[in-house]
Each structure stands twice: as structure tokens, then as C-alpha cells.
C-alpha positions in Angstrom: -19.9 -5.9 -15.4 -18.2 -9.1 -14.4 -17.6 -10.0 -10.6 -13.8 -9.9 -11.3 -13.7 -6.3 -13.2 -15.9 -5.2 -9.9 -13.2 -6.6 -7.7 -10.2 -5.0 -9.8 -12.0 -1.4 -9.6 -12.6 -1.9 -5.9 -8.9 -2.6 -5.4 -7.9 0.1 -7.7 -9.9 2.5 -5.6 -8.8 1.4 -2.4 -5.0 1.6 -3.5 -5.6 5.2 -5.0 -7.5 6.1 -1.8 -4.6 5.2 0.0 -2.3 7.0 -2.0 -4.5 10.2 -1.7 -4.0 9.9 2.1 -0.2 10.4 1.9 1.3 13.9 2.2 1.6 15.4 -1.0 5.4 16.3 -2.1 7.7 16.0 -5.0 9.8 13.1 -5.3 13.3 13.1 -6.0 14.6 11.0 -8.9 16.6 8.6 -6.5 13.9 8.2 -4.2 12.7 4.4 -3.8 16.1 3.0 -5.0 18.5 1.5 -2.7 22.0 -0.1 -2.9 22.6 -1.8 -6.2 19.2 -0.7 -7.7 17.2 -2.2 -5.2 13.4 -1.1 -5.3 12.3 0.4 -1.9 9.0 1.8 -2.9 8.2 5.1 -4.5 5.0 6.9 -5.9 6.4 6.5 -9.4 6.8 2.7 -9.1 3.4 2.5 -7.6 2.0 4.5 -10.6 3.8 2.3 -13.1 2.5 -1.1 -11.2 -0.9 0.3 -11.2 -0.9 0.9 -14.9 0.1 -2.6 -15.6 -2.1 -4.2 -13.2 0.4 -5.3 -10.8 -1.5 -4.5 -7.7 0.4 -6.7 -5.1 3.6 -4.7 -6.2 1.9 -1.3 -6.0 0.4 -2.4 -2.4 4.2 -2.9 -1.5 5.5 0.3 -3.3 2.9 2.5 -1.6 3.3 0.9 1.7 6.8 1.2 1.7 6.4 4.9 1.0 4.2 5.2 4.1 6.8 3.7 6.2 9.2 6.5 5.4 6.4 9.3 5.9 3.7 9.6 8.2 0.4 7.8 7.1 -2.9 8.2 8.7 -5.1 5.2 10.1 -7.3 5.4 7.2 -4.3 5.0 4.9 -3.7 1.6 6.7 -7.3 1.0 6.6 -7.4 1.1 3.0 -4.5 -1.1 2.5 -5.8 -3.7 4.7 -9.0 -3.8 3.0 -7.3 -3.9 -0.3 -5.0 -6.7 0.9 -7.7 -8.6 2.1 -9.8 -8.8 -1.1 -6.3 -9.8 -3.0 -6.1 -12.7 -0.2 -2.6 -11.0 0.6 -2.3 -12.3 4.2 1.1 -10.9 4.7 0.4 -7.7 3.4 -2.9 -7.5 5.3 -1.1 -8.3 8.8 1.4 -5.4 8.0 -1.3 -3.0 7.5 -3.1 -4.4 10.6 -0.3 -3.6 12.7 -0.7 0.1 12.1 -4.2 0.0 13.0 -4.0 -1.4 16.4 -4.0 0.9 19.3 -0.2 1.8 20.4 1.6 -0.6 22.7 -1.0 -3.4 21.5 0.8 -6.2 20.4 -2.3 -8.1 19.0 -3.9 -11.3 19.7 -2.1 -13.6 22.2 -0.2 -16.7 20.4 
């Protein structure tokens, strides 16, 4: 197995583990679609992006779902690690904000 394939498998595993942390519920057909057809993130979008190897888009879709639901710290830890591996600084920072203790604003600038 090549190193890149191992990384892809790790990313897929982390994203799927994050999905498993979310409460299971049925998704309505219009969920994840905003005004003018704007994609807001849904489980079905996540699945489609994963099926096509679009891991950054899958990350965004599942994070958007989590913003509308209650997501555990473990969920955000999986996403933070996946973002780090993919070198997605913005997404990693987004996930890490959910891992800070409540009231913490993070490092002083």
C-alpha cells in the first residue's frame, strides 16, 4: 500500500467516524439546500462527495450538518484530525473552536 493510499484511507475513516458521532435521523429531501439551491450541507451530500473522493467538500457538508445539530467533542476531534491531514487550515481552525473549553477564545493574538 502506498503512503498516499494510507492517507486517503485514514481521511475516509476519520470522516466516516465523525458521521457516526452524529445523531441518526431521517433527512428530509430539502435539507441541505438553501435559497436559490445553495448547498448548506447534508448527509446525502456528504455521501456523494465521499463516493467521488471529494473529501474537502465532504468535510464541509458534514460540519454544516453538525452546526445544525448537537455534535460531540469527539465528532470535532475527528474533523480536526482529518483537516490537519488534508492541510485544510481554515477547516482545522473551525473544528478546533469546538474543542476549546466553553468561554475560551483561544490563543491571544
